[in-house]
Every structure is written in C-alpha cells, then in structure tokens.
C-alpha positions as a Markdown table, in Angstrom:
| # | Residue | x | y | z |
|---|---|---|---|---|
| 1 | Unk | -24.8 | 72.5 | 55.2 |
| 2 | Unk | -26.1 | 73.9 | 51.9 |
| 3 | Unk | -26.8 | 77.6 | 51.6 |
| 4 | Unk | -30.5 | 76.8 | 51.1 |
| 5 | Unk | -30.6 | 75.2 | 54.6 |
| 6 | Unk | -28.4 | 77.9 | 56.0 |
| 7 | Unk | -30.8 | 80.6 | 54.8 |
| 8 | Unk | -33.7 | 78.7 | 56.5 |
| 9 | Unk | -31.7 | 78.5 | 59.7 |
| 10 | Unk | -31.1 | 82.3 | 59.6 |
| 11 | Unk | -34.8 | 82.9 | 58.9 |
| 12 | Unk | -35.6 | 80.7 | 61.9 |
| 13 | Unk | -33.4 | 82.7 | 64.2 |
| 14 | Unk | -35.0 | 85.9 | 62.9 |
| 15 | Unk | -38.5 | 84.5 | 63.5 |
| 16 | Unk | -37.7 | 83.5 | 67.1 |
| 17 | Unk | -36.2 | 86.9 | 67.8 |
| 18 | Unk | -39.1 | 88.7 | 66.1 |
| 19 | Unk | -41.7 | 86.7 | 68.1 |
| 20 | Unk | -39.9 | 87.0 | 71.5 |
| 21 | Unk | -38.6 | 90.6 | 70.8 |
| 22 | Unk | -35.5 | 89.6 | 72.8 |
| 23 | Unk | -33.8 | 92.3 | 70.8 |
| 24 | Unk | -35.4 | 95.2 | 68.9 |
| 25 | Unk | -37.2 | 94.3 | 65.6 |
| 26 | Unk | -34.9 | 96.5 | 63.5 |
| 27 | Unk | -31.8 | 94.9 | 65.0 |
| 28 | Unk | -33.2 | 91.4 | 64.2 |
| 29 | Unk | -33.8 | 92.5 | 60.6 |
| 30 | Unk | -30.3 | 93.9 | 60.2 |
| 31 | Unk | -28.8 | 90.9 | 62.0 |
| 32 | Unk | -30.5 | 88.6 | 59.4 |
| 33 | Unk | -28.8 | 90.6 | 56.6 |
| 34 | Unk | -25.5 | 90.4 | 58.3 |
| 35 | Unk | -25.7 | 86.7 | 58.7 |
| 36 | Unk | -26.8 | 86.2 | 55.1 |
| 37 | Unk | -23.8 | 88.3 | 54.0 |
| 38 | Unk | -21.2 | 86.6 | 56.4 |
| 39 | Unk | -22.2 | 83.1 | 55.2 |
| 40 | Unk | -22.4 | 84.2 | 51.5 |
| 41 | Unk | -26.0 | 83.2 | 51.2 |
| 42 | Unk | -26.3 | 85.8 | 48.4 |
| 43 | Unk | -24.3 | 88.7 | 47.1 |
| 44 | Unk | -23.8 | 91.7 | 49.4 |
| 45 | Unk | -25.5 | 94.0 | 46.9 |
| 46 | Unk | -28.5 | 91.7 | 46.7 |
| 47 | Unk | -29.0 | 91.4 | 50.4 |
| 48 | Unk | -28.4 | 95.1 | 51.3 |
| 49 | Unk | -30.1 | 96.4 | 48.2 |
| 50 | Unk | -33.4 | 96.4 | 50.0 |
| 51 | Unk | -32.4 | 99.6 | 51.8 |
| 52 | Unk | -32.3 | 101.4 | 48.4 |
| 53 | Unk | -35.6 | 100.0 | 47.2 |
| 54 | Unk | -38.5 | 102.2 | 46.1 |
| 55 | Unk | -40.6 | 100.9 | 48.9 |
| 56 | Unk | -38.2 | 102.2 | 51.6 |
| 57 | Unk | -38.3 | 105.7 | 50.2 |
| 58 | Unk | -42.1 | 105.4 | 50.0 |
| 59 | Unk | -42.2 | 105.0 | 53.8 |
| 60 | Unk | -39.8 | 107.9 | 54.4 |
| 61 | Unk | -41.8 | 110.3 | 52.1 |
| 62 | Unk | -45.2 | 109.4 | 53.5 |
| 63 | Unk | -44.1 | 109.7 | 57.1 |
| 64 | Unk | -42.6 | 113.1 | 56.4 |
| 65 | Unk | -45.9 | 114.2 | 54.7 |
| 66 | Unk | -47.9 | 112.9 | 57.6 |
| 67 | Unk | -45.8 | 114.6 | 60.2 |
| 68 | Unk | -46.1 | 117.9 | 58.3 |
| 69 | Unk | -49.9 | 117.5 | 58.4 |
| 70 | Unk | -49.7 | 117.4 | 62.2 |
| 71 | Unk | -46.9 | 120.0 | 62.5 |
| 72 | Unk | -48.9 | 122.6 | 60.6 |
| 73 | Unk | -52.2 | 121.9 | 62.3 |
| 74 | Unk | -53.9 | 120.5 | 59.2 |
| 75 | Unk | -54.7 | 117.2 | 60.8 |
| 76 | Unk | -56.1 | 118.8 | 63.9 |
| 77 | Unk | -58.3 | 121.1 | 61.7 |
| 78 | Unk | -59.7 | 117.9 | 60.2 |
| 79 | Unk | -60.4 | 116.6 | 63.7 |
| 80 | Unk | -62.3 | 119.6 | 64.8 |
| 81 | Unk | -64.4 | 119.3 | 61.7 |
| 82 | Unk | -65.4 | 115.8 | 62.8 |
| 83 | Unk | -66.9 | 117.2 | 66.0 |
| 84 | Unk | -68.9 | 119.8 | 64.1 |
| 85 | Unk | -70.4 | 117.2 | 61.8 |
| 86 | Unk | -71.0 | 114.4 | 64.4 |
| 87 | Unk | -72.0 | 116.4 | 67.4 |
| 88 | Unk | -71.6 | 114.7 | 70.9 |
| 89 | Unk | -74.0 | 111.7 | 70.5 |
| 90 | Unk | -71.7 | 108.7 | 71.2 |
| 91 | Unk | -73.0 | 106.4 | 68.5 |
| 92 | Unk | -73.0 | 109.2 | 65.8 |
| 93 | Unk | -69.5 | 110.4 | 66.9 |
| 94 | Unk | -68.3 | 106.8 | 66.8 |
| 95 | Unk | -69.5 | 106.2 | 63.2 |
| 96 | Unk | -68.0 | 109.5 | 61.9 |
| 97 | Unk | -64.8 | 109.1 | 63.8 |
| 98 | Unk | -64.2 | 105.5 | 62.6 |
| 99 | Unk | -64.9 | 106.5 | 59.0 |
| 100 | Unk | -62.6 | 109.5 | 59.1 |
| 101 | Unk | -59.9 | 107.5 | 60.9 |
| 102 | Unk | -60.0 | 104.8 | 58.3 |
| 103 | Unk | -59.7 | 107.3 | 55.4 |
| 104 | Unk | -56.9 | 109.2 | 57.0 |
| 105 | Unk | -54.9 | 106.1 | 57.9 |
| 106 | Unk | -55.3 | 104.9 | 54.3 |
| 107 | Unk | -52.8 | 107.6 | 53.4 |
| 108 | Unk | -51.0 | 108.7 | 56.6 |
| 109 | Unk | -49.6 | 107.0 | 59.7 |
| 110 | Unk | -52.3 | 105.1 | 61.6 |
| 111 | Unk | -50.3 | 105.6 | 64.8 |
| 112 | Unk | -50.4 | 109.4 | 64.3 |
| 113 | Unk | -54.1 | 109.1 | 63.4 |
| 114 | Unk | -54.9 | 107.4 | 66.8 |
| 115 | Unk | -52.7 | 110.0 | 68.6 |
| 116 | Unk | -54.9 | 112.7 | 67.0 |
| 117 | Unk | -58.1 | 111.1 | 68.2 |
| 118 | Unk | -56.7 | 110.6 | 71.7 |
| 119 | Unk | -56.2 | 114.3 | 71.8 |
| 120 | Unk | -59.6 | 115.1 | 70.3 |
| 121 | Unk | -61.5 | 112.8 | 72.6 |
| 122 | Unk | -59.6 | 114.0 | 75.7 |
| 123 | Unk | -60.6 | 117.5 | 75.0 |
| 124 | Unk | -64.2 | 116.6 | 74.1 |
| 125 | Unk | -64.8 | 114.5 | 77.2 |
| 126 | Unk | -63.5 | 117.3 | 79.4 |
| 127 | Unk | -66.5 | 119.4 | 78.3 |
| 128 | Unk | -69.0 | 116.5 | 77.8 |
| 129 | Unk | -68.9 | 114.1 | 80.8 |
| 130 | Unk | -71.5 | 111.9 | 79.4 |
| 131 | Unk | -69.0 | 110.7 | 76.8 |
| 132 | Unk | -66.8 | 107.8 | 77.8 |
| 133 | Unk | -63.3 | 107.3 | 76.4 |
| 134 | Unk | -63.6 | 103.5 | 76.6 |
| 135 | Unk | -66.7 | 103.6 | 74.3 |
| 136 | Unk | -64.8 | 105.6 | 71.7 |
| 137 | Unk | -61.1 | 104.9 | 71.6 |
| 138 | Unk | -60.7 | 101.2 | 70.9 |
| 139 | Unk | -63.2 | 101.3 | 67.9 |
| 140 | Unk | -61.3 | 104.2 | 66.4 |
| 141 | Unk | -58.0 | 102.3 | 66.9 |
| 142 | Unk | -59.5 | 99.3 | 65.1 |
| 143 | Unk | -60.7 | 101.5 | 62.2 |
| 144 | Unk | -57.3 | 103.1 | 61.9 |
| 145 | Unk | -55.7 | 99.7 | 61.6 |
| 146 | Unk | -58.3 | 98.5 | 59.1 |
| 147 | Unk | -58.2 | 101.7 | 57.0 |
| 148 | Unk | -54.4 | 101.2 | 56.6 |
| 149 | Unk | -55.0 | 98.2 | 54.3 |
| 150 | Unk | -57.1 | 100.2 | 51.8 |
| 151 | Unk | -54.1 | 101.6 | 49.8 |
| 152 | Unk | -50.5 | 100.7 | 49.0 |
| 153 | Unk | -49.1 | 103.3 | 51.4 |
| 154 | Unk | -51.6 | 102.8 | 54.2 |
| 155 | Unk | -49.5 | 100.4 | 56.3 |
| 156 | Unk | -46.1 | 98.8 | 56.4 |
| 157 | Unk | -47.1 | 95.2 | 55.6 |
| 158 | Unk | -48.1 | 96.0 | 52.0 |
| 159 | Unk | -45.0 | 98.1 | 51.5 |
| 160 | Unk | -42.8 | 95.2 | 52.6 |
| 161 | Unk | -44.7 | 92.8 | 50.3 |
| 162 | Unk | -44.5 | 95.3 | 47.4 |
| 163 | Unk | -40.7 | 95.2 | 47.6 |
| 164 | Unk | -40.7 | 91.4 | 47.6 |
| 165 | Unk | -43.1 | 91.2 | 44.7 |
| 166 | Unk | -41.1 | 93.7 | 42.7 |
| 167 | Unk | -37.9 | 91.8 | 43.3 |
| 168 | Unk | -39.2 | 88.3 | 42.6 |
| 169 | Unk | -41.9 | 89.0 | 40.0 |
| 170 | Unk | -40.8 | 92.3 | 38.5 |
| 171 | Unk | -44.1 | 94.0 | 39.4 |
| 172 | Unk | -46.1 | 94.8 | 42.5 |
| 173 | Unk | -49.6 | 96.1 | 43.3 |
| 174 | Unk | -51.1 | 99.4 | 42.2 |
| 175 | Unk | -51.9 | 102.2 | 44.6 |
| 176 | Unk | -55.6 | 101.3 | 44.9 |
| 177 | Unk | -55.5 | 97.6 | 44.2 |
| 178 | Unk | -56.2 | 97.0 | 47.9 |
| 179 | Unk | -59.3 | 99.2 | 48.0 |
| 180 | Unk | -61.9 | 96.7 | 46.7 |
| 181 | Unk | -60.8 | 94.3 | 49.5 |
| 182 | Unk | -60.1 | 96.8 | 52.3 |
| 183 | Unk | -63.1 | 99.1 | 51.9 |
| 184 | Unk | -65.7 | 96.3 | 52.5 |
| 185 | Unk | -63.8 | 95.2 | 55.6 |
| 186 | Unk | -63.9 | 98.8 | 56.9 |
| 187 | Unk | -67.7 | 99.1 | 56.2 |
| 188 | Unk | -68.4 | 95.7 | 57.9 |
| 189 | Unk | -66.2 | 96.8 | 60.8 |
| 190 | Unk | -68.2 | 100.0 | 61.4 |
| 191 | Unk | -71.5 | 98.1 | 61.3 |
| 192 | Unk | -70.1 | 95.4 | 63.6 |
| 193 | Unk | -68.9 | 98.0 | 66.1 |
| 194 | Unk | -72.1 | 100.0 | 66.1 |
| 195 | Unk | -74.4 | 97.0 | 66.3 |
| 196 | Unk | -72.4 | 94.5 | 68.3 |
| 197 | Unk | -69.1 | 95.9 | 69.6 |
| 198 | Unk | -70.4 | 99.1 | 71.1 |
| 199 | Unk | -73.1 | 97.4 | 73.3 |
| 200 | Unk | -70.8 | 94.5 | 74.1 |
| 201 | Unk | -68.1 | 97.0 | 75.2 |
| 202 | Unk | -70.5 | 98.8 | 77.5 |
| 203 | Unk | -71.4 | 95.5 | 79.1 |
| 204 | Unk | -67.7 | 94.6 | 79.6 |
| 205 | Unk | -66.6 | 97.8 | 81.3 |
| 206 | Unk | -70.0 | 99.0 | 82.3 |
| 207 | Unk | -69.9 | 101.8 | 84.8 |
| 208 | Unk | -66.2 | 101.7 | 85.5 |
| 209 | Unk | -64.7 | 105.1 | 86.1 |
| 210 | Unk | -63.0 | 105.9 | 82.8 |
| 211 | Unk | -60.2 | 108.3 | 83.7 |
| 212 | Unk | -57.8 | 108.6 | 80.9 |
| 213 | Unk | -54.1 | 108.1 | 81.7 |
| 214 | Unk | -52.8 | 110.7 | 79.3 |
| 215 | Unk | -49.4 | 109.7 | 77.8 |
| 216 | Unk | -46.8 | 112.2 | 76.7 |
| 217 | Unk | -47.9 | 111.6 | 73.1 |
| 218 | Unk | -51.5 | 112.5 | 74.0 |
| 219 | Unk | -50.4 | 115.6 | 75.9 |
| 220 | Unk | -48.4 | 116.8 | 73.0 |
| 221 | Unk | -51.2 | 116.1 | 70.5 |
| 222 | Unk | -53.8 | 117.7 | 72.8 |
| 223 | Unk | -51.8 | 120.9 | 72.9 |
| 224 | Unk | -51.4 | 120.9 | 69.1 |
| 225 | Unk | -55.2 | 120.2 | 68.7 |
| 226 | Unk | -56.4 | 122.9 | 71.0 |
| 227 | Unk | -54.0 | 125.6 | 69.8 |
| 228 | Unk | -55.2 | 127.9 | 67.1 |
| 229 | Unk | -53.5 | 127.3 | 63.7 |
| 230 | Unk | -50.4 | 129.5 | 63.6 |
| 231 | Unk | -50.2 | 129.8 | 59.8 |
| 232 | Unk | -53.2 | 129.0 | 57.6 |
| 233 | Unk | -51.0 | 129.4 | 54.5 |
| 234 | Unk | -48.9 | 126.4 | 55.6 |
| 235 | Unk | -52.0 | 124.4 | 56.2 |
| 236 | Unk | -53.3 | 125.1 | 52.7 |
| 237 | Unk | -49.9 | 124.3 | 51.3 |
| 238 | Unk | -49.6 | 120.9 | 53.0 |
| 239 | Unk | -53.2 | 120.0 | 52.1 |
| 240 | Unk | -52.4 | 120.9 | 48.5 |
| 241 | Unk | -49.2 | 118.7 | 48.6 |
| 242 | Unk | -51.3 | 115.9 | 50.0 |
| 243 | Unk | -53.9 | 116.2 | 47.2 |
| 244 | Unk | -51.3 | 116.4 | 44.5 |
| 245 | Unk | -49.6 | 113.3 | 46.0 |
| 246 | Unk | -52.8 | 111.3 | 45.8 |
| 247 | Unk | -53.3 | 112.6 | 42.3 |
| 248 | Unk | -49.8 | 111.4 | 41.4 |
| 249 | Unk | -50.5 | 108.0 | 42.8 |
| 250 | Unk | -53.6 | 107.7 | 40.6 |
| 251 | Unk | -51.9 | 109.0 | 37.4 |
| 252 | Unk | -48.7 | 107.1 | 38.0 |
| 253 | Unk | -46.4 | 109.9 | 36.6 |
| 254 | Unk | -43.5 | 108.5 | 38.7 |
| 255 | Unk | -42.9 | 105.4 | 40.9 |
| 256 | Unk | -44.8 | 105.5 | 44.2 |
| 257 | Unk | -41.5 | 105.9 | 46.1 |
| 258 | Unk | -40.4 | 108.9 | 44.0 |
| 259 | Unk | -43.9 | 110.5 | 44.3 |
| 260 | Unk | -43.7 | 110.2 | 48.1 |
| 261 | Unk | -40.2 | 111.7 | 48.2 |
| 262 | Unk | -41.3 | 114.6 | 46.0 |
| 263 | Unk | -44.1 | 115.2 | 48.5 |
| 264 | Unk | -41.7 | 114.9 | 51.5 |
| 265 | Unk | -39.2 | 117.2 | 50.0 |
| 266 | Unk | -41.9 | 119.8 | 49.1 |
| 267 | Unk | -43.0 | 119.8 | 52.8 |
| 268 | Unk | -39.5 | 120.8 | 53.8 |
| 269 | Unk | -38.9 | 123.3 | 51.0 |
| 270 | Unk | -42.2 | 125.1 | 51.7 |
| 271 | Unk | -41.3 | 125.1 | 55.5 |
| 272 | Unk | -44.3 | 123.0 | 56.5 |
| 273 | Unk | -42.0 | 121.1 | 58.8 |
| 274 | Unk | -38.4 | 121.8 | 59.8 |
| 275 | Unk | -35.7 | 119.4 | 58.5 |
| 276 | Unk | -34.6 | 118.7 | 62.1 |
| 277 | Unk | -38.2 | 117.6 | 63.0 |
| 278 | Unk | -38.3 | 115.3 | 59.9 |
| 279 | Unk | -35.3 | 113.3 | 61.3 |
| 280 | Unk | -36.5 | 113.4 | 64.9 |
| 281 | Unk | -40.0 | 112.1 | 64.1 |
| 282 | Unk | -39.1 | 109.7 | 61.3 |
| 283 | Unk | -40.0 | 106.0 | 62.1 |
| 284 | Unk | -36.5 | 104.7 | 61.6 |
| 285 | Unk | -37.5 | 101.4 | 63.1 |
| 286 | Unk | -40.0 | 100.8 | 60.3 |
| 287 | Unk | -37.4 | 101.8 | 57.7 |
| 288 | Unk | -34.8 | 99.5 | 59.2 |
| 289 | Unk | -37.2 | 96.5 | 59.5 |
| 290 | Unk | -38.4 | 97.1 | 55.9 |
| 291 | Unk | -34.9 | 97.2 | 54.4 |
| 292 | Unk | -33.7 | 94.3 | 56.4 |
| 293 | Unk | -36.8 | 92.1 | 55.7 |
| 294 | Unk | -36.3 | 92.7 | 52.0 |
| 295 | Unk | -32.7 | 91.6 | 52.3 |
| 296 | Unk | -33.7 | 88.4 | 54.2 |
| 297 | Unk | -36.4 | 87.6 | 51.6 |
| 298 | Unk | -33.8 | 88.1 | 48.8 |
| 299 | Unk | -31.4 | 85.7 | 50.5 |
| 300 | Unk | -34.1 | 83.1 | 50.8 |
| 301 | Unk | -34.9 | 83.5 | 47.1 |
| 302 | Unk | -31.3 | 83.4 | 45.8 |
| 303 | Unk | -30.3 | 80.5 | 48.0 |
| 304 | Unk | -33.2 | 78.2 | 47.2 |
| 305 | Unk | -34.3 | 78.2 | 50.9 |
| 306 | Unk | -37.7 | 79.7 | 50.1 |
| 307 | Unk | -38.4 | 76.9 | 47.6 |
| 308 | Unk | -37.4 | 74.3 | 50.1 |
| 309 | Unk | -39.9 | 75.7 | 52.7 |
| 310 | Unk | -42.6 | 75.8 | 50.0 |
| 311 | Unk | -42.0 | 72.2 | 49.0 |
| 312 | Unk | -42.2 | 71.2 | 52.7 |
| 313 | Unk | -45.5 | 73.0 | 53.1 |
| 314 | Unk | -46.9 | 71.5 | 49.9 |
| 315 | Unk | -45.9 | 68.0 | 51.2 |
| 316 | Unk | -47.6 | 68.7 | 54.5 |
| 317 | Unk | -50.9 | 70.0 | 53.0 |
| 318 | Unk | -50.8 | 67.5 | 50.1 |
| 319 | Unk | -50.2 | 68.0 | 46.4 |
| 320 | Unk | -53.9 | 67.3 | 45.8 |
| 321 | Unk | -55.1 | 70.2 | 48.1 |
| 322 | Unk | -57.1 | 72.8 | 46.3 |
| 323 | Unk | -55.8 | 76.4 | 45.9 |
| 324 | Unk | -58.5 | 77.6 | 48.2 |
| 325 | Unk | -57.5 | 75.2 | 51.0 |
| 326 | Unk | -53.9 | 76.3 | 50.8 |
| 327 | Unk | -54.9 | 79.9 | 50.6 |
| 328 | Unk | -57.2 | 79.7 | 53.6 |
| 329 | Unk | -54.5 | 77.9 | 55.6 |
| 330 | Unk | -51.9 | 80.5 | 54.9 |
| 331 | Unk | -54.3 | 83.3 | 55.7 |
| 332 | Unk | -55.2 | 81.6 | 59.0 |
| 333 | Unk | -51.5 | 81.2 | 60.0 |
| 334 | Unk | -50.7 | 84.8 | 59.1 |
| 335 | Unk | -53.7 | 86.2 | 61.0 |
| 336 | Unk | -52.8 | 84.1 | 64.1 |
| 337 | Unk | -49.2 | 85.1 | 64.1 |
| 338 | Unk | -49.8 | 88.8 | 63.8 |
| 339 | Unk | -51.8 | 88.9 | 67.1 |
| 340 | Unk | -48.5 | 88.5 | 68.9 |
| 341 | Unk | -45.7 | 89.4 | 66.5 |
| 342 | Unk | -44.9 | 92.2 | 64.1 |
| 343 | Unk | -47.2 | 92.2 | 61.1 |
| 344 | Unk | -44.3 | 93.5 | 59.1 |
| 345 | Unk | -42.1 | 90.6 | 60.1 |
| 346 | Unk | -44.9 | 88.1 | 59.5 |
| 347 | Unk | -45.4 | 89.4 | 55.9 |
| 348 | Unk | -41.7 | 89.3 | 55.3 |
| 349 | Unk | -41.6 | 85.7 | 56.4 |
| 350 | Unk | -44.7 | 84.3 | 54.7 |
| 351 | Unk | -45.0 | 86.2 | 51.4 |
| 352 | Unk | -41.7 | 84.7 | 49.9 |
| 353 | Unk | -42.9 | 81.3 | 51.0 |
| 354 | Unk | -46.3 | 81.8 | 49.4 |
| 355 | Unk | -44.6 | 83.0 | 46.1 |
| 356 | Unk | -42.6 | 79.8 | 45.9 |
| 357 | Unk | -45.8 | 77.7 | 46.6 |
| 358 | Unk | -47.6 | 79.5 | 43.8 |
| 359 | Unk | -44.7 | 79.0 | 41.4 |
| 360 | Unk | -44.7 | 75.2 | 42.1 |
| 361 | Unk | -48.4 | 74.7 | 41.9 |
| 362 | Unk | -49.5 | 77.3 | 39.3 |
| 363 | Unk | -51.4 | 79.5 | 41.6 |
| 364 | Unk | -51.8 | 83.3 | 41.2 |
| 365 | Unk | -49.1 | 84.9 | 43.4 |
| 366 | Unk | -50.8 | 88.2 | 43.6 |
| 367 | Unk | -53.9 | 86.6 | 45.1 |
| 368 | Unk | -51.9 | 84.9 | 47.8 |
| 369 | Unk | -49.8 | 88.0 | 48.5 |
| 370 | Unk | -53.0 | 90.1 | 48.8 |
| 371 | Unk | -54.6 | 87.6 | 51.2 |
| 372 | Unk | -51.5 | 87.6 | 53.4 |
| 373 | Unk | -51.1 | 91.4 | 53.4 |
| 374 | Unk | -54.7 | 91.9 | 54.4 |
| 375 | Unk | -54.6 | 89.2 | 57.0 |
| 376 | Unk | -51.4 | 90.7 | 58.5 |
| 377 | Unk | -53.2 | 94.0 | 59.0 |
| 378 | Unk | -56.2 | 92.3 | 60.7 |
| 379 | Unk | -54.6 | 92.3 | 64.1 |
| 380 | Unk | -57.4 | 93.2 | 66.5 |
| 381 | Unk | -57.4 | 90.5 | 69.3 |
| 382 | Unk | -54.5 | 91.8 | 71.4 |
| 383 | Unk | -53.2 | 95.2 | 72.4 |
| 384 | Unk | -49.7 | 94.2 | 71.4 |
| 385 | Unk | -50.6 | 93.3 | 67.8 |
| 386 | Unk | -50.1 | 96.8 | 66.4 |
| 387 | Unk | -48.9 | 100.2 | 67.8 |
| 388 | Unk | -52.2 | 102.0 | 67.2 |
| 389 | Unk | -54.0 | 99.4 | 69.4 |
| 390 | Unk | -51.3 | 99.6 | 72.0 |
| 391 | Unk | -51.8 | 103.4 | 72.2 |
| 392 | Unk | -55.5 | 102.9 | 73.0 |
| 393 | Unk | -54.5 | 101.3 | 76.3 |
| 394 | Unk | -54.5 | 104.9 | 77.7 |
| 395 | Unk | -58.3 | 104.6 | 78.0 |
| 396 | Unk | -57.8 | 101.9 | 80.7 |
| 397 | Unk | -58.7 | 98.8 | 78.8 |
| 398 | Unk | -57.6 | 95.3 | 80.0 |
| 399 | Unk | -55.9 | 92.8 | 77.8 |
| 400 | Unk | -59.0 | 90.6 | 77.7 |
| 401 | Unk | -61.1 | 93.5 | 76.5 |
| 402 | Unk | -59.3 | 93.4 | 73.2 |
| 403 | Unk | -59.8 | 89.6 | 73.0 |
| 404 | Unk | -63.5 | 89.9 | 73.6 |
| 405 | Unk | -64.2 | 92.9 | 71.3 |
| 406 | Unk | -61.4 | 92.9 | 68.7 |
| 407 | Unk | -61.1 | 89.1 | 68.7 |
| 408 | Unk | -64.7 | 88.7 | 67.8 |
| 409 | Unk | -64.2 | 90.9 | 64.8 |
| 410 | Unk | -61.0 | 89.0 | 63.9 |
| 411 | Unk | -63.1 | 85.9 | 63.4 |
| 412 | Unk | -65.4 | 87.8 | 61.0 |
| 413 | Unk | -62.4 | 89.2 | 59.2 |
| 414 | Unk | -61.0 | 85.8 | 58.5 |
| 415 | Unk | -64.0 | 84.8 | 56.6 |
| 416 | Unk | -64.2 | 88.2 | 54.8 |
| 417 | Unk | -60.6 | 87.9 | 53.6 |
| 418 | Unk | -60.9 | 84.3 | 52.3 |
| 419 | Unk | -64.2 | 85.2 | 50.7 |
| 420 | Unk | -63.4 | 88.7 | 49.2 |
| 421 | Unk | -59.8 | 88.3 | 47.9 |
| 422 | Unk | -60.6 | 85.4 | 45.4 |
| 423 | Unk | -63.4 | 87.5 | 43.9 |
| 424 | Unk | -61.0 | 90.3 | 42.8 |
| 425 | Unk | -57.8 | 88.2 | 42.5 |
| 426 | Unk | -58.6 | 84.6 | 41.2 |
| 427 | Unk | -56.5 | 82.0 | 43.0 |
| 428 | Unk | -55.6 | 80.2 | 39.7 |
| 429 | Unk | -53.7 | 81.6 | 36.9 |
C-alpha cells in the first residue's frame, strides 16, 4: 500500500471517529498524527509541527483575553449596557442582543458570549415575567455562531484553515478578510429572525411554560453578572488590552498569533486573570484538535493523499464542470456535514482537498477556502452542531425546534455563501 493510500485510510478512520465521536475529538486528532508518524507518512517534525504553529497560539491568546474579560466583569458590564439601551421590549431586546452577540463573538469565544447572555436573560426574566427565554436565547445563539465568522479569530474553523493555507500556500487570510462575507450574513440573519424566526418560534412553542433549567455554567455567569465590579481599574485595563489587540490586528505589527499571545500575557501580568485560572479555563480540546488537524492535513499533503482525493472528486464531478458548480457542491457538502460533526474537523478534512482541486484545475484556492470556512460556521439546524447552540438547550427547546427555525435559515445561508463569496473572491485565478 502506497503512503498516499495509507494517508487516506488514516483520514477515513479519523473522519469516522469524528462523526461518531466514539472517542473525544482531540484524541482522534492526536491519534491521526500518531498513525501518520508510525507509518512514516511524513516526517515527525512536519506532522507534529502543527502544535507550534502561529494559529495554535492565536487560540490560546484569544481565549485568555476572553476569559479575562469575564473574570474582571468587563463582559458583564457590556451586558448590562445592552439592557439599558434595548429596554424590555422583546423584539427590540432581540435585535440589540443579536447585534452585540455577533460583534463580541467576532473577537471573543462565542461559547462564553452565549453563557453571558444566559446569565443576562435569566436575571432579566426574573424581574420581567412577560419576557420568554425561548423567544430570546436561540436567536442570540445563532447570532453568536454567525458573528464568529466575521474575523480571523472569531471561530476555530478559520483558524484551522489559516494554518493549512500558510503551510501549503505560504500565506493565509488577513484579520478582516472575512468581514465582507460574514457581516451581510449577520445582517440578513437579524432580519430573518425578527421578521420570520421570531413569529415562527412563538407558534412552535406557543404558550409553553418556559422555565429555564439553569446549568452550572449559567449559575456561575449569573453570579458574575449580578455582582458589582470589584475593581474598575482592572476592567479598564482589560478593555484597553482588547482595544490595543484589535489595533494590532489592523496594523499588522506582528503575526496574529504573537499579537494574541502578547494580549494574553498582558492580562496575566496586569493581574486581570490569575495564571491558575488561565490554565483551568483554557479550551485545551480546541487547541489539541487544531494542532492534530494541522498535522493530519500536512500528512495528506506530503504523501500525495490529498491530490489523490482531489483527482477522484474531479473525476466524479467531471473535468468540464464549471468552477461555480464545484464550489457550490463543496459548500453544500461542508454545510451538511457540520450539522452533525465538528466544524473544526470538517474544515480540516475538506480544505486540503479543495486546495488540491484548485491546483489541478486552476481555481482560486482562497475563494474555495473562504467558502468552506463560512459554510462550516453556518451550523444552525441541530443543537449538536456547535457548543453555543448546545448551550441554548437550557431554555427547554426540542431538537426539532432547531431544525424548523435554524434549519430554515441554513437554507438561506447556503445561497448567501455561494452568492457572496465569489463577489469578493473570484473563483478563477
């Protein structure tokens, strides 16, 4: 068996394990690297070098900054400001909350963003019984997921793809290259929810009693939200660090990963968050999946397995198929897969394949990568698609509620992606 075929077999094993989650996602990613190394698919340094990539440290730095925002009370202060602006009218509160959630999740953890809103809504509903958690929480979860695609650091799929692009093409995306594609999707989502999703949701769950089953995360965040800020100086410091980090992204003084690590280090040095808490709250699963996925992608690249898959796909679609048809097909496959499996794993699997297809057929690899990244983030039709949506289950939604409300917008999203991406990233070189 050639090493190219062997790398495909290893990828297949990883895909099955990622889809079924028979073992944890991070264990699968590391197992893929182990198998690639054991069978000499590529050099050890090439396979495991993903863990030292700029993108891995980008995640570590931004998670640290995000946790510092919550530890100091800065994020909760933002939340209270939302209530002052929006008031207690459900539709108005929904519009403002979705917009704020999208903006916050473009730079910080979308999981933490949803946790913050669970806390805010729980406290707000306690004093305003006419507000219903079911009418508010799912839309905010959708907005947090969609907002995460607006910047390079907003969500894990683009970070994974960035590492693959840098390794295979020598250059990735800029910090705000995603904004022209992601921002229109967020705007359309808010309009969709307000005009269609909100009334549809009220029909689906109607007058059901909407008692919130508060999870430990929500309890913790509620306490943090209701408590008065202990140290305003630390709040101002962490907000300044956040602003300087965004400024650094725009100016490009350093690599994105180094900029994020400077921010994370500053949070600890200025005592915005204890070092112990940094390690305790770090999303090590995301770090492990990212590093491992980069290693598997590198093994596919070095062995020739990725090119073999690309050739098979081209043979199936036909060499005379247009760039748009192939692009639309890949986006559809990606969006369908991410409803049930990790969007990180989906990107790690499909982006290398798309790059080989582009190399063979003369397509723009950045356009195809952008389409897959955005599609991977558009996981709205099931509560198991992404952690932020899973967290919204505390409002008492049923599985089919997501299919009816989120699934409807997923269909809209598909046409938005295949329509908007080629405008800003031409499919042909």
